[in-house]
PQR file of N, CA, C, O and H, with PARSE charges and radii, in Angstrom:
ATOM      1  N   MET A   1    -166.187  15.034  46.804 -0.4000 1.5000
ATOM      2  CA  MET A   1    -167.451  15.711  46.651 -0.0000 2.0000
ATOM      3  C   MET A   1    -168.285  15.638  47.935  0.5500 1.7000
ATOM      4  O   MET A   1    -168.793  16.657  48.404 -0.5500 1.4000
ATOM      5  N   LEU A   2    -168.425  14.436  48.501 -0.4000 1.5000
ATOM      6  CA  LEU A   2    -169.183  14.306  49.743 -0.0000 2.0000
ATOM      7  C   LEU A   2    -168.529  15.100  50.865  0.5500 1.7000
ATOM      8  O   LEU A   2    -169.196  15.789  51.637 -0.5500 1.4000
ATOM      9  H   LEU A   2    -168.013  13.608  48.120  0.4000 1.0000
ATOM     10  N   GLY A   3    -167.220  14.988  50.934 -0.4000 1.5000
ATOM     11  CA  GLY A   3    -166.489  15.699  51.977 -0.0000 2.0000
ATOM     12  C   GLY A   3    -166.652  17.201  51.870  0.5500 1.7000
ATOM     13  O   GLY A   3    -166.784  17.888  52.883 -0.5500 1.4000
ATOM     14  H   GLY A   3    -166.678  14.429  50.307  0.4000 1.0000
ATOM     15  N   GLU A   4    -166.643  17.713  50.649 -0.4000 1.5000
ATOM     16  CA  GLU A   4    -166.809  19.152  50.450 -0.0000 2.0000
ATOM     17  C   GLU A   4    -168.174  19.633  50.922  0.5500 1.7000
ATOM     18  O   GLU A   4    -168.301  20.738  51.449 -0.5500 1.4000
ATOM     19  H   GLU A   4    -166.536  17.155  49.827  0.4000 1.0000
ATOM     20  N   ASN A   5    -169.188  18.805  50.732 -0.4000 1.5000
ATOM     21  CA  ASN A   5    -170.534  19.167  51.169 -0.0000 2.0000
ATOM     22  C   ASN A   5    -170.713  19.008  52.680  0.5500 1.7000
ATOM     23  O   ASN A   5    -171.432  19.782  53.313 -0.5500 1.4000
ATOM     24  H   ASN A   5    -169.085  17.907  50.304  0.4000 1.0000
ATOM     25  N   MET A   6    -170.055  18.001  53.248 -0.4000 1.5000
ATOM     26  CA  MET A   6    -170.249  17.706  54.661 -0.0000 2.0000
ATOM     27  C   MET A   6    -169.364  18.539  55.584  0.5500 1.7000
ATOM     28  O   MET A   6    -169.761  18.840  56.710 -0.5500 1.4000
ATOM     29  H   MET A   6    -169.472  17.372  52.733  0.4000 1.0000
ATOM     30  N   TYR A   7    -168.186  18.910  55.129 -0.4000 1.5000
ATOM     31  CA  TYR A   7    -167.232  19.594  56.011 -0.0000 2.0000
ATOM     32  C   TYR A   7    -167.828  20.831  56.695  0.5500 1.7000
ATOM     33  O   TYR A   7    -167.668  20.975  57.907 -0.5500 1.4000
ATOM     34  H   TYR A   7    -167.864  18.666  54.214  0.4000 1.0000
ATOM     35  N   PRO A   8    -168.506  21.727  55.971 -0.5600 1.5000
ATOM     36  CA  PRO A   8    -169.060  22.903  56.656  0.2800 2.0000
ATOM     37  C   PRO A   8    -170.059  22.544  57.752  0.5500 1.7000
ATOM     38  O   PRO A   8    -170.154  23.240  58.763 -0.5500 1.4000
ATOM     39  N   LEU A   9    -170.800  21.463  57.553 -0.4000 1.5000
ATOM     40  CA  LEU A   9    -171.765  21.025  58.566 -0.0000 2.0000
ATOM     41  C   LEU A   9    -171.049  20.517  59.817  0.5500 1.7000
ATOM     42  O   LEU A   9    -171.430  20.837  60.943 -0.5500 1.4000
ATOM     43  H   LEU A   9    -170.723  20.898  56.732  0.4000 1.0000
ATOM     44  N   VAL A  10    -170.010  19.726  59.596 -0.4000 1.5000
ATOM     45  CA  VAL A  10    -169.235  19.192  60.723 -0.0000 2.0000
ATOM     46  C   VAL A  10    -168.491  20.327  61.423  0.5500 1.7000
ATOM     47  O   VAL A  10    -168.382  20.341  62.649 -0.5500 1.4000
ATOM     48  H   VAL A  10    -169.700  19.466  58.681  0.4000 1.0000
ATOM     49  N   GLU A  11    -167.991  21.259  60.655 -0.4000 1.5000
ATOM     50  CA  GLU A  11    -167.254  22.386  61.230 -0.0000 2.0000
ATOM     51  C   GLU A  11    -168.148  23.236  62.135  0.5500 1.7000
ATOM     52  O   GLU A  11    -167.673  23.795  63.123 -0.5500 1.4000
ATOM     53  H   GLU A  11    -168.080  21.247  59.659  0.4000 1.0000
ATOM     54  N   GLN A  12    -169.418  23.335  61.810 -0.4000 1.5000
ATOM     55  CA  GLN A  12    -170.348  24.060  62.682 -0.0000 2.0000
ATOM     56  C   GLN A  12    -170.516  23.357  64.025  0.5500 1.7000
ATOM     57  O   GLN A  12    -170.663  24.001  65.063 -0.5500 1.4000
ATOM     58  H   GLN A  12    -169.804  22.881  61.007  0.4000 1.0000
ATOM     59  N   LEU A  13    -170.492  22.023  63.988 -0.4000 1.5000
ATOM     60  CA  LEU A  13    -170.682  21.239  65.208 -0.0000 2.0000
ATOM     61  C   LEU A  13    -169.406  21.149  66.038  0.5500 1.7000
ATOM     62  O   LEU A  13    -169.456  21.257  67.263 -0.5500 1.4000
ATOM     63  H   LEU A  13    -170.373  21.500  63.144  0.4000 1.0000
ATOM     64  N   GLU A  14    -168.273  20.955  65.387 -0.4000 1.5000
ATOM     65  CA  GLU A  14    -166.984  20.782  66.061 -0.0000 2.0000
ATOM     66  C   GLU A  14    -165.897  21.554  65.312  0.5500 1.7000
ATOM     67  O   GLU A  14    -165.113  20.955  64.575 -0.5500 1.4000
ATOM     68  H   GLU A  14    -168.233  20.868  64.391  0.4000 1.0000
ATOM     69  N   PRO A  15    -165.841  22.864  65.492 -0.5600 1.5000
ATOM     70  CA  PRO A  15    -164.900  23.670  64.708  0.2800 2.0000
ATOM     71  C   PRO A  15    -163.425  23.327  64.931  0.5500 1.7000
ATOM     72  O   PRO A  15    -162.621  23.460  64.008 -0.5500 1.4000
ATOM     73  N   ASN A  16    -163.061  22.896  66.119 -0.4000 1.5000
ATOM     74  CA  ASN A  16    -161.650  22.631  66.423 -0.0000 2.0000
ATOM     75  C   ASN A  16    -161.154  21.279  65.926  0.5500 1.7000
ATOM     76  O   ASN A  16    -159.953  21.090  65.737 -0.5500 1.4000
ATOM     77  H   ASN A  16    -163.714  22.788  66.869  0.4000 1.0000
ATOM     78  N   THR A  17    -162.053  20.356  65.719 -0.4000 1.5000
ATOM     79  CA  THR A  17    -161.648  19.001  65.331 -0.0000 2.0000
ATOM     80  C   THR A  17    -162.347  18.515  64.060  0.5500 1.7000
ATOM     81  O   THR A  17    -162.404  17.312  63.804 -0.5500 1.4000
ATOM     82  H   THR A  17    -163.029  20.509  65.873  0.4000 1.0000
ATOM     83  N   ALA A  18    -162.867  19.430  63.282 -0.4000 1.5000
ATOM     84  CA  ALA A  18    -163.644  19.057  62.092 -0.0000 2.0000
ATOM     85  C   ALA A  18    -162.850  18.166  61.144  0.5500 1.7000
ATOM     86  O   ALA A  18    -163.400  17.208  60.601 -0.5500 1.4000
ATOM     87  H   ALA A  18    -162.820  20.407  63.491  0.4000 1.0000
ATOM     88  N   ALA A  19    -161.587  18.458  60.936 -0.4000 1.5000
ATOM     89  CA  ALA A  19    -160.791  17.670  59.994 -0.0000 2.0000
ATOM     90  C   ALA A  19    -160.643  16.224  60.466  0.5500 1.7000
ATOM     91  O   ALA A  19    -160.774  15.296  59.668 -0.5500 1.4000
ATOM     92  H   ALA A  19    -161.140  19.236  61.377  0.4000 1.0000
ATOM     93  N   LYS A  20    -160.371  16.029  61.753 -0.4000 1.5000
ATOM     94  CA  LYS A  20    -160.224  14.669  62.278 -0.0000 2.0000
ATOM     95  C   LYS A  20    -161.545  13.912  62.205  0.5500 1.7000
ATOM     96  O   LYS A  20    -161.577  12.739  61.834 -0.5500 1.4000
ATOM     97  H   LYS A  20    -160.264  16.783  62.402  0.4000 1.0000
ATOM     98  N   VAL A  21    -162.634  14.592  62.563 -0.4000 1.5000
ATOM     99  CA  VAL A  21    -163.951  13.961  62.509 -0.0000 2.0000
ATOM    100  C   VAL A  21    -164.300  13.598  61.065  0.5500 1.7000
ATOM    101  O   VAL A  21    -164.810  12.508  60.804 -0.5500 1.4000
ATOM    102  H   VAL A  21    -162.607  15.545  62.864  0.4000 1.0000
ATOM    103  N   MET A  22    -164.031  14.492  60.148 -0.4000 1.5000
ATOM    104  CA  MET A  22    -164.317  14.224  58.737 -0.0000 2.0000
ATOM    105  C   MET A  22    -163.547  13.005  58.234  0.5500 1.7000
ATOM    106  O   MET A  22    -164.084  12.193  57.480 -0.5500 1.4000
ATOM    107  H   MET A  22    -163.616  15.377  60.360  0.4000 1.0000
ATOM    108  N   GLY A  23    -162.304  12.881  58.649 -0.4000 1.5000
ATOM    109  CA  GLY A  23    -161.510  11.723  58.250 -0.0000 2.0000
ATOM    110  C   GLY A  23    -162.178  10.425  58.652  0.5500 1.7000
ATOM    111  O   GLY A  23    -162.200   9.463  57.885 -0.5500 1.4000
ATOM    112  H   GLY A  23    -161.867  13.540  59.262  0.4000 1.0000
ATOM    113  N   LYS A  24    -162.719  10.402  59.854 -0.4000 1.5000
ATOM    114  CA  LYS A  24    -163.407   9.196  60.330 -0.0000 2.0000
ATOM    115  C   LYS A  24    -164.726   8.981  59.594  0.5500 1.7000
ATOM    116  O   LYS A  24    -165.059   7.852  59.234 -0.5500 1.4000
ATOM    117  H   LYS A  24    -162.701  11.183  60.477  0.4000 1.0000
ATOM    118  N   LEU A  25    -165.469  10.047  59.373 -0.4000 1.5000
ATOM    119  CA  LEU A  25    -166.762   9.908  58.714 -0.0000 2.0000
ATOM    120  C   LEU A  25    -166.608   9.420  57.271  0.5500 1.7000
ATOM    121  O   LEU A  25    -167.412   8.624  56.786 -0.5500 1.4000
ATOM    122  H   LEU A  25    -165.199  10.964  59.666  0.4000 1.0000
ATOM    123  N   LEU A  26    -165.579   9.899  56.604 -0.4000 1.5000
ATOM    124  CA  LEU A  26    -165.395   9.519  55.205 -0.0000 2.0000
ATOM    125  C   LEU A  26    -164.886   8.090  55.040  0.5500 1.7000
ATOM    126  O   LEU A  26    -164.841   7.577  53.922 -0.5500 1.4000
ATOM    127  H   LEU A  26    -164.926  10.546  56.998  0.4000 1.0000
ATOM    128  N   GLU A  27    -164.501   7.444  56.140 -0.4000 1.5000
ATOM    129  CA  GLU A  27    -164.128   6.033  56.097 -0.0000 2.0000
ATOM    130  C   GLU A  27    -165.361   5.134  56.018  0.5500 1.7000
ATOM    131  O   GLU A  27    -165.262   3.951  55.694 -0.5500 1.4000
ATOM    132  H   GLU A  27    -164.538   7.861  57.048  0.4000 1.0000
ATOM    133  N   MET A  28    -166.519   5.714  56.319 -0.4000 1.5000
ATOM    134  CA  MET A  28    -167.762   4.945  56.306 -0.0000 2.0000
ATOM    135  C   MET A  28    -168.206   4.660  54.876  0.5500 1.7000
ATOM    136  O   MET A  28    -167.713   5.262  53.922 -0.5500 1.4000
ATOM    137  H   MET A  28    -166.599   6.675  56.582  0.4000 1.0000
ATOM    138  N   ASP A  29    -169.134   3.742  54.752 -0.4000 1.5000
ATOM    139  CA  ASP A  29    -169.737   3.423  53.465 -0.0000 2.0000
ATOM    140  C   ASP A  29    -170.403   4.678  52.889  0.5500 1.7000
ATOM    141  O   ASP A  29    -170.999   5.464  53.626 -0.5500 1.4000
ATOM    142  H   ASP A  29    -169.534   3.253  55.527  0.4000 1.0000
ATOM    143  N   GLN A  30    -170.301   4.857  51.589 -0.4000 1.5000
ATOM    144  CA  GLN A  30    -170.804   6.053  50.923 -0.0000 2.0000
ATOM    145  C   GLN A  30    -172.310   6.263  51.156  0.5500 1.7000
ATOM    146  O   GLN A  30    -172.769   7.398  51.281 -0.5500 1.4000
ATOM    147  H   GLN A  30    -169.817   4.218  50.990  0.4000 1.0000
ATOM    148  N   THR A  31    -173.052   5.190  51.212 -0.4000 1.5000
ATOM    149  CA  THR A  31    -174.497   5.286  51.449 -0.0000 2.0000
ATOM    150  C   THR A  31    -174.780   5.885  52.819  0.5500 1.7000
ATOM    151  O   THR A  31    -175.684   6.707  52.970 -0.5500 1.4000
ATOM    152  H   THR A  31    -172.679   4.268  51.111  0.4000 1.0000
ATOM    153  N   ARG A  32    -174.007   5.472  53.816 -0.4000 1.5000
ATOM    154  CA  ARG A  32    -174.184   6.010  55.173 -0.0000 2.0000
ATOM    155  C   ARG A  32    -173.780   7.477  55.232  0.5500 1.7000
ATOM    156  O   ARG A  32    -174.407   8.265  55.940 -0.5500 1.4000
ATOM    157  H   ARG A  32    -173.273   4.805  53.694  0.4000 1.0000
ATOM    158  N   VAL A  33    -172.745   7.848  54.497 -0.4000 1.5000
ATOM    159  CA  VAL A  33    -172.316   9.247  54.458 -0.0000 2.0000
ATOM    160  C   VAL A  33    -173.416  10.098  53.817  0.5500 1.7000
ATOM    161  O   VAL A  33    -173.711  11.191  54.300 -0.5500 1.4000
ATOM    162  H   VAL A  33    -172.236   7.208  53.921  0.4000 1.0000
ATOM    163  N   LEU A  34    -174.012   9.614  52.752 -0.4000 1.5000
ATOM    164  CA  LEU A  34    -175.113  10.333  52.111 -0.0000 2.0000
ATOM    165  C   LEU A  34    -176.271  10.534  53.085  0.5500 1.7000
ATOM    166  O   LEU A  34    -176.894  11.596  53.112 -0.5500 1.4000
ATOM    167  H   LEU A  34    -173.772   8.726  52.360  0.4000 1.0000
ATOM    168  N   HIS A  35    -176.552   9.511  53.879 -0.4000 1.5000
ATOM    169  CA  HIS A  35    -177.615   9.622  54.884 -0.0000 2.0000
ATOM    170  C   HIS A  35    -177.304  10.733  55.883  0.5500 1.7000
ATOM    171  O   HIS A  35    -178.202  11.468  56.294 -0.5500 1.4000
ATOM    172  H   HIS A  35    -176.046   8.649  53.857  0.4000 1.0000
ATOM    173  N   LEU A  36    -176.042  10.857  56.272 -0.4000 1.5000
ATOM    174  CA  LEU A  36    -175.656  11.908  57.211 -0.0000 2.0000
ATOM    175  C   LEU A  36    -175.874  13.295  56.619  0.5500 1.7000
ATOM    176  O   LEU A  36    -176.221  14.234  57.337 -0.5500 1.4000
ATOM    177  H   LEU A  36    -175.313  10.260  55.938  0.4000 1.0000
ATOM    178  N   LEU A  37    -175.673  13.422  55.319 -0.4000 1.5000
ATOM    179  CA  LEU A  37    -175.922  14.701  54.652 -0.0000 2.0000
ATOM    180  C   LEU A  37    -177.415  15.041  54.620  0.5500 1.7000
ATOM    181  O   LEU A  37    -177.797  16.211  54.630 -0.5500 1.4000
ATOM    182  H   LEU A  37    -175.391  12.659  54.736  0.4000 1.0000
ATOM    183  N   GLU A  38    -178.231  14.023  54.583 -0.4000 1.5000
ATOM    184  CA  GLU A  38    -179.676  14.228  54.495 -0.0000 2.0000
ATOM    185  C   GLU A  38    -180.335  14.409  55.855  0.5500 1.7000
ATOM    186  O   GLU A  38    -181.415  14.993  55.943 -0.5500 1.4000
ATOM    187  H   GLU A  38    -177.921  13.073  54.575  0.4000 1.0000
ATOM    188  N   SER A  39    -179.705  13.921  56.908 -0.4000 1.5000
ATOM    189  CA  SER A  39    -180.312  13.947  58.238 -0.0000 2.0000
ATOM    190  C   SER A  39    -179.405  14.664  59.238  0.5500 1.7000
ATOM    191  O   SER A  39    -178.353  14.153  59.621 -0.5500 1.4000
ATOM    192  H   SER A  39    -178.828  13.447  56.836  0.4000 1.0000
ATOM    193  N   THR A  40    -179.830  15.841  59.646 -0.4000 1.5000
ATOM    194  CA  THR A  40    -179.054  16.613  60.618 -0.0000 2.0000
ATOM    195  C   THR A  40    -178.913  15.855  61.931  0.5500 1.7000
ATOM    196  O   THR A  40    -177.847  15.868  62.547 -0.5500 1.4000
ATOM    197  H   THR A  40    -180.685  16.255  59.335  0.4000 1.0000
ATOM    198  N   ASP A  41    -179.987  15.195  62.361 -0.4000 1.5000
ATOM    199  CA  ASP A  41    -179.934  14.449  63.619 -0.0000 2.0000
ATOM    200  C   ASP A  41    -178.938  13.296  63.545  0.5500 1.7000
ATOM    201  O   ASP A  41    -178.185  13.060  64.489 -0.5500 1.4000
ATOM    202  H   ASP A  41    -180.853  15.185  61.861  0.4000 1.0000
ATOM    203  N   ALA A  42    -178.935  12.584  62.428 -0.4000 1.5000
ATOM    204  CA  ALA A  42    -177.989  11.482  62.258 -0.0000 2.0000
ATOM    205  C   ALA A  42    -176.557  12.002  62.223  0.5500 1.7000
ATOM    206  O   ALA A  42    -175.654  11.386  62.789 -0.5500 1.4000
ATOM    207  H   ALA A  42    -179.547  12.776  61.661  0.4000 1.0000
ATOM    208  N   LEU A  43    -176.350  13.135  61.560 -0.4000 1.5000
ATOM    209  CA  LEU A  43    -175.009  13.726  61.507 -0.0000 2.0000
ATOM    210  C   LEU A  43    -174.541  14.130  62.897  0.5500 1.7000
ATOM    211  O   LEU A  43    -173.403  13.850  63.274 -0.5500 1.4000
ATOM    212  H   LEU A  43    -177.084  13.636  61.101  0.4000 1.0000
ATOM    213  N   LYS A  44    -175.409  14.784  63.659 -0.4000 1.5000
ATOM    214  CA  LYS A  44    -175.049  15.191  65.023 -0.0000 2.0000
ATOM    215  C   LYS A  44    -174.682  13.985  65.885  0.5500 1.7000
ATOM    216  O   LYS A  44    -173.714  14.022  66.644 -0.5500 1.4000
ATOM    217  H   LYS A  44    -176.333  15.011  63.352  0.4000 1.0000
ATOM    218  N   ALA A  45    -175.462  12.925  65.757 -0.4000 1.5000
ATOM    219  CA  ALA A  45    -175.193  11.718  66.549 -0.0000 2.0000
ATOM    220  C   ALA A  45    -173.862  11.095  66.150  0.5500 1.7000
ATOM    221  O   ALA A  45    -173.099  10.665  67.015 -0.5500 1.4000
ATOM    222  H   ALA A  45    -176.249  12.896  65.141  0.4000 1.0000
ATOM    223  N   LYS A  46    -173.576  11.042  64.857 -0.4000 1.5000
ATOM    224  CA  LYS A  46    -172.326  10.422  64.395 -0.0000 2.0000
ATOM    225  C   LYS A  46    -171.132  11.278  64.769  0.5500 1.7000
ATOM    226  O   LYS A  46    -170.077  10.744  65.111 -0.5500 1.4000
ATOM    227  H   LYS A  46    -174.196  11.392  64.155  0.4000 1.0000
ATOM    228  N   VAL A  47    -171.275  12.595  64.712 -0.4000 1.5000
ATOM    229  CA  VAL A  47    -170.182  13.489  65.119 -0.0000 2.0000
ATOM    230  C   VAL A  47    -169.927  13.330  66.622  0.5500 1.7000
ATOM    231  O   VAL A  47    -168.775  13.291  67.054 -0.5500 1.4000
ATOM    232  H   VAL A  47    -172.132  13.028  64.435  0.4000 1.0000
ATOM    233  N   ALA A  48    -170.979  13.240  67.405 -0.4000 1.5000
ATOM    234  CA  ALA A  48    -170.819  13.025  68.851 -0.0000 2.0000
ATOM    235  C   ALA A  48    -170.105  11.704  69.121  0.5500 1.7000
ATOM    236  O   ALA A  48    -169.245  11.627  69.999 -0.5500 1.4000
ATOM    237  H   ALA A  48    -171.915  13.272  67.054  0.4000 1.0000
ATOM    238  N   GLU A  49    -170.460  10.672  68.371 -0.4000 1.5000
ATOM    239  CA  GLU A  49    -169.805   9.368  68.507 -0.0000 2.0000
ATOM    240  C   GLU A  49    -168.317   9.470  68.152  0.5500 1.7000
ATOM    241  O   GLU A  49    -167.468   8.928  68.861 -0.5500 1.4000
ATOM    242  H   GLU A  49    -171.158  10.734  67.659  0.4000 1.0000
ATOM    243  N   ALA A  50    -168.012  10.153  67.072 -0.4000 1.5000
ATOM    244  CA  ALA A  50    -166.610  10.327  66.667 -0.0000 2.0000
ATOM    245  C   ALA A  50    -165.835  11.117  67.714  0.5500 1.7000
ATOM    246  O   ALA A  50    -164.674  10.812  67.985 -0.5500 1.4000
ATOM    247  H   ALA A  50    -168.701  10.593  66.496  0.4000 1.0000
ATOM    248  N   MET A  51    -166.459  12.120  68.298 -0.4000 1.5000
ATOM    249  CA  MET A  51    -165.786  12.907  69.330 -0.0000 2.0000
ATOM    250  C   MET A  51    -165.496  12.062  70.568  0.5500 1.7000
ATOM    251  O   MET A  51    -164.447  12.214  71.193 -0.5500 1.4000
ATOM    252  H   MET A  51    -167.403  12.369  68.078  0.4000 1.0000
ATOM    253  N   GLU A  52    -166.404  11.192  70.914 -0.4000 1.5000
ATOM    254  CA  GLU A  52    -166.182  10.304  72.058 -0.0000 2.0000
ATOM    255  C   GLU A  52    -164.991   9.386  71.801  0.5500 1.7000
ATOM    256  O   GLU A  52    -164.170   9.166  72.691 -0.5500 1.4000
ATOM    257  H   GLU A  52    -167.256  11.069  70.406  0.4000 1.0000
ATOM    258  N   VAL A  53    -164.896   8.856  70.599 -0.4000 1.5000
ATOM    259  CA  VAL A  53    -163.761   8.000  70.233 -0.0000 2.0000
ATOM    260  C   VAL A  53    -162.460   8.804  70.312  0.5500 1.7000
ATOM    261  O   VAL A  53    -161.464   8.318  70.847 -0.5500 1.4000
ATOM    262  H   VAL A  53    -165.563   9.034  69.875  0.4000 1.0000
ATOM    263  N   LEU A  54    -162.465  10.017  69.787 -0.4000 1.5000
ATOM    264  CA  LEU A  54    -161.261  10.854  69.843 -0.0000 2.0000
ATOM    265  C   LEU A  54    -160.867  11.166  71.284  0.5500 1.7000
ATOM    266  O   LEU A  54    -159.683  11.143  71.620 -0.5500 1.4000
ATOM    267  H   LEU A  54    -163.275  10.411  69.352  0.4000 1.0000
ATOM    268  N   ARG A  55    -161.845  11.457  72.132 -0.4000 1.5000
ATOM    269  CA  ARG A  55    -161.540  11.734  73.549 -0.0000 2.0000
ATOM    270  C   ARG A  55    -160.899  10.515  74.207  0.5500 1.7000
ATOM    271  O   ARG A  55    -159.935  10.644  74.961 -0.5500 1.4000
ATOM    272  H   ARG A  55    -162.807  11.476  71.859  0.4000 1.0000
ATOM    273  N   ASN A  56    -161.437   9.335  73.919 -0.4000 1.5000
ATOM    274  CA  ASN A  56    -160.882   8.110  74.498 -0.0000 2.0000
ATOM    275  C   ASN A  56    -159.446   7.886  74.037  0.5500 1.7000
ATOM    276  O   ASN A  56    -158.594   7.490  74.833 -0.5500 1.4000
ATOM    277  H   ASN A  56    -162.220   9.229  73.306  0.4000 1.0000
ATOM    278  N   VAL A  57    -159.176   8.134  72.767 -0.4000 1.5000
ATOM    279  CA  VAL A  57    -157.821   7.970  72.240 -0.0000 2.0000
ATOM    280  C   VAL A  57    -156.872   8.945  72.923  0.5500 1.7000
ATOM    281  O   VAL A  57    -155.775   8.566  73.332 -0.5500 1.4000
ATOM    282  H   VAL A  57    -159.869   8.456  72.121  0.4000 1.0000
ATOM    283  N   TYR A  58    -157.297  10.206  73.048 -0.4000 1.5000
ATOM    284  CA  TYR A  58    -156.443  11.212  73.687 -0.0000 2.0000
ATOM    285  C   TYR A  58    -156.175  10.867  75.145  0.5500 1.7000
ATOM    286  O   TYR A  58    -155.063  11.063  75.637 -0.5500 1.4000
ATOM    287  H   TYR A  58    -158.188  10.513  72.716  0.4000 1.0000
ATOM    288  N   GLN A  59    -157.197  10.350  75.845 -0.4000 1.5000
ATOM    289  CA  GLN A  59    -157.011   9.977  77.245 -0.0000 2.0000
ATOM    290  C   GLN A  59    -156.036   8.809  77.378  0.5500 1.7000
ATOM    291  O   GLN A  59    -155.201   8.795  78.282 -0.5500 1.4000
ATOM    292  H   GLN A  59    -158.100  10.192  75.445  0.4000 1.0000
ATOM    293  N   GLN A  60    -156.141   7.836  76.484 -0.4000 1.5000
ATOM    294  CA  GLN A  60    -155.227   6.701  76.525 -0.0000 2.0000
ATOM    295  C   GLN A  60    -153.800   7.143  76.244  0.5500 1.7000
ATOM    296  O   GLN A  60    -152.867   6.671  76.893 -0.5500 1.4000
ATOM    297  H   GLN A  60    -156.820   7.848  75.749  0.4000 1.0000
ATOM    298  N   GLN A  61    -153.624   8.029  75.300 -0.4000 1.5000
ATOM    299  CA  GLN A  61    -152.286   8.506  74.968 -0.0000 2.0000
ATOM    300  C   GLN A  61    -151.705   9.321  76.113  0.5500 1.7000
ATOM    301  O   GLN A  61    -150.509   9.234  76.391 -0.5500 1.4000
ATOM    302  H   GLN A  61    -154.383   8.413  74.773  0.4000 1.0000
ATOM    303  N   ALA A  62    -152.532  10.105  76.773 -0.4000 1.5000
ATOM    304  CA  ALA A  62    -152.048  10.916  77.882 -0.0000 2.0000
ATOM    305  C   ALA A  62    -151.627  10.042  79.062  0.5500 1.7000
ATOM    306  O   ALA A  62    -150.714  10.393  79.809 -0.5500 1.4000
ATOM    307  H   ALA A  62    -153.504  10.176  76.548  0.4000 1.0000
ATOM    308  N   SER A  63    -152.297   8.905  79.223 -0.4000 1.5000
ATOM    309  CA  SER A  63    -151.955   8.033  80.337 -0.0000 2.0000
ATOM    310  C   SER A  63    -150.794   7.097  80.016  0.5500 1.7000
ATOM    311  O   SER A  63    -150.254   6.446  80.911 -0.5500 1.4000
ATOM    312  H   SER A  63    -153.039   8.619  78.616  0.4000 1.0000
ATOM    313  N   ASN A  64    -150.408   7.028  78.744 -0.4000 1.5000
ATOM    314  CA  ASN A  64    -149.322   6.142  78.344 -0.0000 2.0000
ATOM    315  C   ASN A  64    -148.398   6.875  77.368  0.5500 1.7000
ATOM    316  O   ASN A  64    -148.519   6.696  76.156 -0.5500 1.4000
ATOM    317  H   ASN A  64    -150.846   7.557  78.017  0.4000 1.0000
ATOM    318  N   PRO A  65    -147.466   7.707  77.885 -0.5600 1.5000
ATOM    319  CA  PRO A  65    -146.602   8.487  77.004  0.2800 2.0000
ATOM    320  C   PRO A  65    -145.727   7.636  76.090  0.5500 1.7000
ATOM    321  O   PRO A  65    -145.371   8.084  75.000 -0.5500 1.4000
ATOM    322  N   THR A  66    -145.371   6.423  76.504 -0.4000 1.5000
ATOM    323  CA  THR A  66    -144.564   5.545  75.656 -0.0000 2.0000
ATOM    324  C   THR A  66    -145.336   5.182  74.397  0.5500 1.7000
ATOM    325  O   THR A  66    -144.777   5.174  73.300 -0.5500 1.4000
ATOM    326  H   THR A  66    -145.660   6.060  77.390  0.4000 1.0000
ATOM    327  N   GLU A  67    -146.619   4.882  74.555 -0.4000 1.5000
ATOM    328  CA  GLU A  67    -147.458   4.560  73.401 -0.0000 2.0000
ATOM    329  C   GLU A  67    -147.588   5.766  72.480  0.5500 1.7000
ATOM    330  O   GLU A  67    -147.595   5.623  71.257 -0.5500 1.4000
ATOM    331  H   GLU A  67    -147.073   4.888  75.446  0.4000 1.0000
ATOM    332  N   GLN A  68    -147.689   6.948  73.067 -0.4000 1.5000
ATOM    333  CA  GLN A  68    -147.793   8.173  72.272 -0.0000 2.0000
ATOM    334  C   GLN A  68    -146.528   8.360  71.432  0.5500 1.7000
ATOM    335  O   GLN A  68    -146.613   8.735  70.263 -0.5500 1.4000
ATOM    336  H   GLN A  68    -147.683   7.064  74.060  0.4000 1.0000
ATOM    337  N   LEU A  69    -145.366   8.103  72.015 -0.4000 1.5000
ATOM    338  CA  LEU A  69    -144.117   8.217  71.274 -0.0000 2.0000
ATOM    339  C   LEU A  69    -144.058   7.180  70.160  0.5500 1.7000
ATOM    340  O   LEU A  69    -143.561   7.469  69.072 -0.5500 1.4000
ATOM    341  H   LEU A  69    -145.297   7.798  72.965  0.4000 1.0000
ATOM    342  N   ALA A  70    -144.558   5.984  70.418 -0.4000 1.5000
ATOM    343  CA  ALA A  70    -144.570   4.941  69.400 -0.0000 2.0000
ATOM    344  C   ALA A  70    -145.474   5.343  68.241  0.5500 1.7000
ATOM    345  O   ALA A  70    -145.142   5.098  67.082 -0.5500 1.4000
ATOM    346  H   ALA A  70    -144.962   5.749  71.302  0.4000 1.0000
ATOM    347  N   ASP A  71    -146.613   5.959  68.546 -0.4000 1.5000
ATOM    348  CA  ASP A  71    -147.517   6.436  67.500 -0.0000 2.0000
ATOM    349  C   ASP A  71    -146.851   7.490  66.645  0.5500 1.7000
ATOM    350  O   ASP A  71    -147.038   7.507  65.428 -0.5500 1.4000
ATOM    351  H   ASP A  71    -146.882   6.158  69.488  0.4000 1.0000
ATOM    352  N   LEU A  72    -146.085   8.360  67.252 -0.4000 1.5000
ATOM    353  CA  LEU A  72    -145.384   9.399  66.497 -0.0000 2.0000
ATOM    354  C   LEU A  72    -144.371   8.787  65.550  0.5500 1.7000
ATOM    355  O   LEU A  72    -144.181   9.267  64.433 -0.5500 1.4000
ATOM    356  H   LEU A  72    -145.934   8.346  68.240  0.4000 1.0000
ATOM    357  N   ALA A  73    -143.726   7.733  66.000 -0.4000 1.5000
ATOM    358  CA  ALA A  73    -142.722   7.092  65.166 -0.0000 2.0000
ATOM    359  C   ALA A  73    -143.352   6.433  63.947  0.5500 1.7000
ATOM    360  O   ALA A  73    -142.735   6.379  62.884 -0.5500 1.4000
ATOM    361  H   ALA A  73    -143.881   7.343  66.907  0.4000 1.0000
ATOM    362  N   LEU A  74    -144.581   5.931  64.093 -0.4000 1.5000
ATOM    363  CA  LEU A  74    -145.237   5.278  62.977 -0.0000 2.0000
ATOM    364  C   LEU A  74    -145.708   6.278  61.942  0.5500 1.7000
ATOM    365  O   LEU A  74    -145.800   5.952  60.759 -0.5500 1.4000
ATOM    366  H   LEU A  74    -145.082   5.976  64.957  0.4000 1.0000
ATOM    367  N   ASN A  75    -146.004   7.478  62.369 -0.4000 1.5000
ATOM    368  CA  ASN A  75    -146.491   8.486  61.433 -0.0000 2.0000
ATOM    369  C   ASN A  75    -145.319   9.100  60.751  0.5500 1.7000
ATOM    370  O   ASN A  75    -145.486   9.984  59.910 -0.5500 1.4000
ATOM    371  H   ASN A  75    -145.929   7.743  63.331  0.4000 1.0000
TER
END
């Protein structure tokens, strides 16, 4: 239910990575997720934070192809 309400908002901010960002946001405590639905500024800040984490992960994987292959094997 929360995800259904939040996804369109996140998709407006980050259309290409909305699903990945949503996965991270929904791992948070339900009370914090509700706050994000109520506060556009808080949602924007949390989405920006999630995007920074995703960028860091992608950069680390690009610099270490062996680790990237290991991640694929685990999935």
